[in-house]
C-alpha positions, 0 to 999 in steps of 0.5 A: 268312416268313423275315424277321427281325428284324421291321421297325417298320413297319405290316404285314398278316400272313396266317396259315393254320391251324397256321402258327405265328401266336401263335409269330410274335406272340411274335417280334414282341414280342420284336423290338420290345423288343430291336431297336427298343427299344420298352417293352413297356408301349407295346405294345398286344395285342388278340385276340378272346376272353378265353381267347385273351388269357389264353393270349397273356399266359401265352405272353408270359411264357414267352418273356420268361423264355426270353429273360431279358428281367427288366425286361419281365417285371416290366412284364407285368401292367401291359401291356395284353393284352385283347379289343377290348371289354375295351380299350374298357371300360378306356379308357372307365372311365379317361377318363370326362370326355374320352369322356363316359361315366358312372360305373357304366354297366350292360352291357346287350344291345340286344334286351332294351332294345328289347323294352321300348321296343317294348312302351311304343310299343305300349302308347301306340299309336304316340302322336305318330307314327300317327293312332289311327283308322289304327292298326288298318289299319296293324297289320293290313295290315303283319302287324306282329304276325307280325314283331315278332322281325324288328323287334327283330333289325333294331334290333340291326343298326341300332345295330351300327355298320354303315352301313345305308341306311334312313331313316324314310318316310311311316307307311303299311302298306309301311313301318309295320314298318320305321318302327317299328324305326328309331324304336326304334333312335333312342330307343335311341340317346338312351337310350344317351346318358344313360350309364346303359346301354351295349351292347358295340357302343356301347362301341366306337362311343363310343370310335371317336367320342370318338377323333374329336371329343376331340384330348386323348383321342387324344393320351393314348392315342397317348403310351401306346401305340406299337405295336399288334398285333391278333390275329384280325383277320378277326373285326374290324368297321369301328368297331374298325378305325377305332379302330385307324386313329386310334391308329396309322395317323395319326402318325410313328413308329408301327406297327400289325400286323394278323394274321389269316386271311380263310379262318377268318372264320366269324362272319357270324351275329354280323355279322362280315363280311370287308369290314373285313378285305379293306379294311384290307389294301388301305389298308395296302398301298397306303400302303407297309405290309408284307405276309407270309404264314405259309406253313408248317404246324407242327401236322399230320403232313406226309402230312395237310398234302399231303392236305388241301391237295388237298381244300381247293383244289378249293372255293377260291377263294371269290368275296367281294364285293371280290375272291377269297379264295384258298387257297395251299397250305401247305407242310411244314416241315423234318423238325427243325421238325415237331411231329407225326409218324407212327410208323415203322410206321404205314402207314395214310392220313392222311385217311380217306374213308368211303363211307356208301352206294351209294344217294343219301341224304337229309341225314337218312339220311346223318347217321344212317349217319355217326353210327353210323359215327363211333361204330363207327370211334372204338370200333374206334380205341380198343379194337382190339388194336393200340394206335394212336400218333403222335410229338409233340415226339419222343415217342411218345403213344398215342391215347386218347379225349381225342385224338379230336374230333367237330366237329358243325355243330349242337349237336342233332347233337352230342347224337345223336353223344354218345348213339351213343358212350354206347350203345358204352361210349365216354366223351365230353364235350359242349362248350357255347358258352355259359357255365354261368351262361347255361344253362337250369339257371342260369335255372331256379335263378333262377326257383326263387330268385325264387319263393322270395323273392316267392311271390305271383308266380304266373309264377315258380311255373308256371315252376318246375312246368313246369321240370326240377325238377318236369316238370308236364305244362301240361294238369295245372297246374289241380291246383296251387292253394291246396287245403289238401291240398298237392301234393308240389310245393307242400310242397317249395316251402314247405320251401324257403322256410323254409330259405332264410329261416333261410339254410340254404343247403347244406340248400336246395341239397340238397334241391332236388337230391334232392327233385325230378326233377333226379336222376331219369332214366328213360333210361339213355342220356340224356346231356342229363340227365347234363349238366343234373345237373352244371350244377345242381351247379356252380351250387349249389356256386358260390352256396353258396361266395358265400353262405358267404363273404359271409354273406348272404341269398336276395336277395343270392344271387339278385343273385349269380346274375343277376350271374354270368349277365350277366358272360359275355353278351358275345357275343365270349366264348363260353367252353368248359368248361376241365374237360372238356378235362382228361377222358379223353374224346372231345371233341364240339363245334361247328365254330365253337367248335373254331376255334383248337383242335387234336386228333390225330384229327378226325371232321368232321360238316358235313351240315347243309342250307340251311333251306327256310324261311330266307326267313322267318328274320331276316337281313343281307347285303351287296352290291357296289356300285362295289367297296363293300360295302352292308349290307342288312337283310331287313325292307327288301330281302329277297333270299334268293338273295344271302343264300344265296350269303353262306351258302355263302361262309361254309360253305366257310370253316367247312369249311376250319376243320374240315379244319384241325383234326386233327394226325394224322388226319381222317375224312370221310363220302362219299355221293350226295345230292339235298338242297341243302346245302354237302356237295352244293354243294362237299364231294362234288365236292372229295372225289370228285376227291381219291380216289386222292391219296397219303394219302387212303384211300377205303372203304365203311362197314360197320356192325358190332355194338355192343360190350356197354356197360361200366359207367361214368358220363358224369361223374365219380363225384363229379359224378354222382348215382344216377338211378333207372331204371324198366323196364316190367312186367306188374306194378307194382313200386312202391308207388302213392300218389295224392292228391286233387290227382292224382285231380283232375288226372286228371279234368282230363286233357282240358283242356290249358291253353296260356299264356305269362308274360304271359297265363297262364290259371291256375285256382286257389282264388283264380281262377275264370272262373265266380266273381266276385271282390272286392278284399281287403287280404290278397293273393290267392295260394297262399302267402296260403292256405298262411300262414293254414293255417300260423297256424291249425295253430300257434296257440292258438285261445283267443287269439282269444277276446277282444271284438274284433280290436283287442284281439289287438294286445295279444297279443305271442306272436300278433303275433310269430308273425303277423310270422314268418309274414308273412316266411316266406311272402313277404307283406312288401310292406305288413306293418301292413295285412296284420297288421290283416287277419289278425287280423280274418280269424282273429278272425271265423273262430274266433268265428263261430257254427257249426251249429245249436248255435252253437259256436265254433271258439275254444271247442274245447280242444286235447283236442278237435281235431287240426290237419293230420291226415295219412292214408294210405288203403290202397286195395288192402285186400280190401274195395276191391280183391280182388286187389292188383297189387303192393306197395300202392296208397294214397291220401294227404293231410292234413285241415286240422282234425278235432274232436269235439263232442257225441260226434260227429266232424267234418272241416273244410277251410279255404279262403282263396278270395276270393269276391264272396258267401259265402252258403251258396247260393253256397258250394253252386256253389263246391263243386260247380264242376267246375274245382275239384272240391271235391266230390271232396275233400269225398268223399275226406275223408269216406271217410277219417274213416269208415274211421278211425272204423271203426278206433276204433268198428268197422263197426257204430257208425262212421257214427253217429259221423260228424258231417259235413264243414265247409269254412270260407271264412276271408275270408267268416266273420263274427260274427253270420251264417252266411256263409262256412261250408259243411256236408254231414252227410248221409252214408250206407252207400250214399253211401260205397260209391259214393265207394269205387268212384269212387276206385278207378276214378280211381286205376286210370285214373291208374295206367294213364296 
């Protein structure tokens, strides 16, 4: 294209990869200003992503400086250079009356709102739509419960703005799922009309509809913008094009420049198709618009351009529904215009085709060989004696790690490539197609903060146990309940709650990192964990900066994290990690994420097979009817063959995108396969026919030995921790620490608990299948147990020696302590009620008569009792184990209360279980319950106390000093009766010896497992 200046007319510009699209946009703007005298503020520039919009603005700033357009430079910040969704959001905000938009609407995704509506419809049993007596047959006949994902997917598509030919039919088993999807979409439309919620699609449709119905809005925007420049037009949908058409095609003295490349339309999974692009092209050209093609490639070396022209030409044209999309070979510009050249002594081919095997391979086998081949070739490039270099902008540049990209078809394959590179000591970065605040790590941090904010929410607690933070296996969840010997995990959560309450966020975040499993990694080459650690650190750093700047508490910090997560959920924007591009490391990213980027050397990894089960997935597709594109959904019209054809067309375009990313050299795999895959369908044929072409080299891949791995980290020192690595050995090299919880978990190892957030089957002190429960004013939760334990540990027992619980209200120290502990443990929803019930429980517990002598706990002096007595029992002592296997094997724990009375020693454990019967006979059943295993806890404590007494009084007298074991069920203890008190005082040498043997058996099995 050599036409200059650009005419002020509607224009359709097709820009192949590397043809200077951004440069052309800058020239158009310059000509509009200098030749057509259009003010910069009257030019609307829209593109697909915020990243691209930022780059356009920066390039335009440089262009204005270069052209010395100082007035326009001052106008730049007020010029609209945005994404289409950003533009719609701006207009809706500035013209709320004309668009009937409410202030402060919330951006949401359709699927999350549809889930809530589906739940409501199910909960109300389709009331008003289906007769109750017919519902059961409809649900089973339609296989509704297997189709909820498909229904929600269909709702999203029905509300996307595309015209689907579906309407409500009779409610029978054939139409039940389809009618439900239509019902939800209609209800959502009404909900969106209220203005409280808005999806990104609805934002576009609202502006489109407002322009059609409100002439004042159309006139206002028409006066504001005279020219529209739409970048990446192949990624535009029909609703967006209708906005541009309304603004620029219906008035005189307007110009609309549509710039795109149909060969790079690769976002079909987001609902984008080429129908809009091809239809707009026909419409504009038939109405006299200019049509231009950018035919020169300024990105790549000439040899590479000519070589990939040959390969790409073999799988074009692509038969789209409306017409063929052909490939016009790009041209090599004059040498003076070339940005990238080979050095004079470089005689290697620009495209390297490597044959992986002479035999037929499955896609999986080819993948494994290609991964090894990629790592081997990169190793050779970076570590050969002869350094590889090229010329860019007349300067010679040496190839380093960051000049190499591996473009993969899935993140899973990217991880495998990274693993292979790391084994060879090659630094790399793995791009993610989602922002850090939408990552799994962000969600897990959110779970932690929610749990600390609302400790009474069991689902949050379980999520944390199962997450990267603690990595507890589901089968051991039963061990994490309200036991007095707190697990390590519960102890840490309680500590984090205190830190959060005291707003010590720096210490909180540091503790979450250091006292959990975030920094613990047993696999030296586990790149996923290195990424996770960096994500955790970056998120913690961001939240800490926010907390310090705003001086806010836990609730506000959680809200900020949620806000950050929602900020980048716009499906038009999938940001990359900018910092990673600055590292001298090989770049690994998906083909979709590579669009618009370039590297000197590219390895193309497009080896996926079509899913044999794709007919079970959710999909939309289009068919041709009278030259028009008709949209279909598989919920109504499952057509696997048509959908497969759509996949093949997009895969060809995706391969084209990957082929055109390199500036200097491209590597491709070659192999025979019987697998139904893009590779077999068109890539293999194209490569076979291209072999022998100038610039295309063909050779066999010969595996080479891996280099010895150098000591280096995937991340910089300031970003990476010091993970602990463990190696197997015949003898233990670590001290074994066991506890009642770990031993009990061993007992539970054959029981696997399957649960989800909605229907969990947690077995805790407060919840037992075999024990009937009653209501209590104080909530039943692990935090309530910790709350009561902490009060008993820190309170003066003598405070409770008053005539009645009402007299405790006079004790300000106690009331302040209760108030503090209620806040600390998140029991804040009904403080006055909780305070009163707490006083009743503690007063009864400390005044109830205990044992035959009828003493009361409140009468015990401080010198006669020890609260929370910690212990570490050495199990490798010769009396327990004749030959220790390593440094030591310990049993650890903490006993709630140890006290002396009438020259004997007793231990007590507090229980806050909510039971229907606290009689002594029923408590016997509770203690022996096989799920709680309180009997195991009792025996461990008795052995520990006996061993302690032996250290004080010797073997001979220790047993005579042991009074026994009490369990105080706090909610059931009452003044005037013996309810809520369990006692075991029958201890003998034989019984204790059996307990020792049982503990040894369990700790050995825990160690082996």
